[in-house]
C-alpha atoms as a printed R data frame, in Angstrom:
    type eleno elety resid chain resno       x       y       z
1   ATOM     1    CA   MET     A     1   2.151  -6.572 -16.871
2   ATOM     2    CA   GLY     A     2   2.312  -4.028 -14.274
3   ATOM     3    CA   ARG     A     3  -0.102  -2.041 -12.504
4   ATOM     4    CA   LEU     A     4   0.243   1.618 -11.651
5   ATOM     5    CA   PHE     A     5   0.228   2.561  -7.566
6   ATOM     6    CA   LEU     A     6  -0.125   5.667  -5.942
7   ATOM     7    CA   LEU     A     7   2.395   6.332  -3.323
8   ATOM     8    CA   LEU     A     8   0.963   8.591  -0.222
9   ATOM     9    CA   GLN     A     9   2.845   9.332   2.850
10  ATOM    10    CA   GLY     A    10   0.878   9.320   5.952
11  ATOM    11    CA   LEU     A    11  -0.299   7.775   8.983
12  ATOM    12    CA   TRP     A    12  -3.017   5.044   9.656
13  ATOM    13    CA   THR     A    13  -4.948   5.442  12.897
14  ATOM    14    CA   LYS     A    14  -7.968   3.409  14.633
15  ATOM    15    CA   SER     A    15 -10.870   5.079  16.062
16  ATOM    16    CA   ASP     A    16 -12.090   3.746  19.589
17  ATOM    17    CA   ASN     A    17 -15.193   1.929  17.647
18  ATOM    18    CA   GLY     A    18 -12.454   0.205  15.038
19  ATOM    19    CA   VAL     A    19 -12.610   1.976  12.042
20  ATOM    20    CA   TRP     A    20  -9.438   2.523  10.330
21  ATOM    21    CA   SER     A    21  -8.552   6.177   8.337
22  ATOM    22    CA   PHE     A    22  -5.222   7.415   6.477
23  ATOM    23    CA   GLU     A    23  -3.934  11.303   7.128
24  ATOM    24    CA   GLU     A    24  -1.638  11.601   4.325
25  ATOM    25    CA   ILE     A    25   0.820  14.030   5.001
26  ATOM    26    CA   PRO     A    26   0.037  17.217   3.391
27  ATOM    27    CA   ASP     A    27   3.845  18.864   2.687
28  ATOM    28    CA   TYR     A    28   5.024  15.596   0.708
29  ATOM    29    CA   GLN     A    29   4.000  15.239  -3.075
30  ATOM    30    CA   ARG     A    30   2.079  12.468  -4.316
31  ATOM    31    CA   GLU     A    31   3.939  10.017  -6.519
32  ATOM    32    CA   SER     A    32   2.825   6.930  -8.612
33  ATOM    33    CA   LEU     A    33   4.948   4.010  -9.095
34  ATOM    34    CA   ILE     A    34   4.717   0.981 -11.602
35  ATOM    35    CA   ILE     A    35   4.488  -2.382  -9.927
36  ATOM    36    CA   ASN     A    36   5.035  -5.968 -11.067
37  ATOM    37    CA   LYS     A    37   3.601  -9.167  -9.732
38  ATOM    38    CA   THR     A    38   7.507 -10.558 -10.108
39  ATOM    39    CA   ASP     A    39   8.871  -7.520  -8.208
40  ATOM    40    CA   SER     A    40  10.819  -8.461  -4.988
41  ATOM    41    CA   PHE     A    41   9.668  -7.143  -1.741
42  ATOM    42    CA   GLU     A    42  12.842  -5.593  -1.296
43  ATOM    43    CA   GLY     A    43  13.710  -4.340  -5.060
44  ATOM    44    CA   LEU     A    44  10.161  -2.641  -4.332
45  ATOM    45    CA   ILE     A    45  11.459  -0.775  -1.489
46  ATOM    46    CA   GLU     A    46  14.118   0.685  -2.659
47  ATOM    47    CA   ARG     A    47  12.518   1.432  -5.964
48  ATOM    48    CA   ILE     A    48  10.106   3.594  -3.361
49  ATOM    49    CA   ARG     A    49  13.149   5.137  -1.598
50  ATOM    50    CA   ILE     A    50  14.605   6.058  -4.485
51  ATOM    51    CA   THR     A    51  11.202   7.695  -6.013
52  ATOM    52    CA   LEU     A    52  10.369   9.363  -2.631
53  ATOM    53    CA   ASN     A    53  14.296  10.376  -2.228
54  ATOM    54    CA   LEU     A    54  14.271   8.479   1.233
55  ATOM    55    CA   GLY     A    55  17.428   7.453   2.936
56  ATOM    56    CA   ILE     A    56  18.271   4.106   3.712
57  ATOM    57    CA   LEU     A    57  17.818   4.811   7.422
58  ATOM    58    CA   THR     A    58  14.077   6.535   7.028
59  ATOM    59    CA   PRO     A    59  11.820   3.387   8.242
60  ATOM    60    CA   VAL     A    60   9.322   2.649   5.173
61  ATOM    61    CA   VAL     A    61   6.405   0.518   5.823
62  ATOM    62    CA   LEU     A    62   3.811  -0.451   2.993
63  ATOM    63    CA   THR     A    63   0.439  -0.637   4.231
64  ATOM    64    CA   TYR     A    64  -3.242  -0.914   2.544
65  ATOM    65    CA   GLN     A    65  -6.650  -1.269   2.318
66  ATOM    66    CA   LEU     A    66  -8.604  -1.991  -0.210
67  ATOM    67    CA   PRO     A    67 -11.492   0.354  -0.940
68  ATOM    68    CA   GLU     A    68 -14.520  -0.171   0.906
69  ATOM    69    CA   TRP     A    69 -16.854  -1.397  -0.997
70  ATOM    70    CA   MET     A    70 -14.394  -4.423  -1.063
71  ATOM    71    CA   LEU     A    71 -14.163  -4.841   2.596
72  ATOM    72    CA   LEU     A    72 -17.499  -6.534   3.431
73  ATOM    73    CA   PRO     A    73 -19.201  -7.230   5.643
74  ATOM    74    CA   ASP     A    74 -16.774  -5.066   8.253
75  ATOM    75    CA   GLY     A    75 -16.122  -2.088   5.651
76  ATOM    76    CA   PRO     A    76 -12.902  -0.093   7.282
77  ATOM    77    CA   ARG     A    77 -12.640  -1.992  10.172
78  ATOM    78    CA   THR     A    78 -10.910  -4.605   8.692
79  ATOM    79    CA   PRO     A    79  -7.173  -5.405   9.343
80  ATOM    80    CA   LEU     A    80  -4.812  -2.910   6.957
81  ATOM    81    CA   THR     A    81  -2.396  -5.431   5.030
82  ATOM    82    CA   THR     A    82   1.296  -5.211   5.316
83  ATOM    83    CA   LEU     A    83   3.769  -5.866   2.603
84  ATOM    84    CA   LEU     A    84   6.446  -7.910   4.380
85  ATOM    85    CA   VAL     A    85   7.451 -10.331   1.925
86  ATOM    86    CA   ASP     A    86   7.473 -10.693  -1.903
87  ATOM    87    CA   LYS     A    87   4.257 -13.127  -1.933
88  ATOM    88    CA   ASP     A    88   2.565  -9.685  -0.534
89  ATOM    89    CA   VAL     A    89   3.512  -8.241  -3.350
90  ATOM    90    CA   GLU     A    90   2.008 -10.354  -5.833
91  ATOM    91    CA   THR     A    91  -1.008 -10.245  -3.936
92  ATOM    92    CA   MET     A    92  -1.723  -6.547  -3.883
93  ATOM    93    CA   THR     A    93  -1.035  -6.377  -7.478
94  ATOM    94    CA   SER     A    94  -3.566  -9.607  -8.703
95  ATOM    95    CA   VAL     A    95  -6.552  -7.866  -6.486
96  ATOM    96    CA   SER     A    96  -8.249  -6.461 -10.048
97  ATOM    97    CA   ASP     A    97  -7.490  -9.502 -11.559
98  ATOM    98    CA   TYR     A    98  -9.333 -11.407  -8.859
99  ATOM    99    CA   MET     A    99 -12.099  -9.077  -9.626
100 ATOM   100    CA   THR     A   100 -12.501  -9.057 -13.355
101 ATOM   101    CA   GLU     A   101 -12.853 -12.827 -12.411
């Protein structure tokens, strides 16, 4: 079973006091994508390129931060999570499974 994720294009910035914030590029349309635990990282990148109509030369970095209420004790100072391998995709899609237990 997959989970629905919102794809946003933008830039993460870190303030002088260590707080991370995301600035969405306003001209880009938001897109949704169903991602499964078993999806490969490379397959996910390919699907995102197709969904967002990105060429193969356009760099794609998948980075996220959990909601602030899940980032105790450091809140928005918690380092970002960047997907690099298949296991990262599985971990990201498993977050809500962990919360229900």
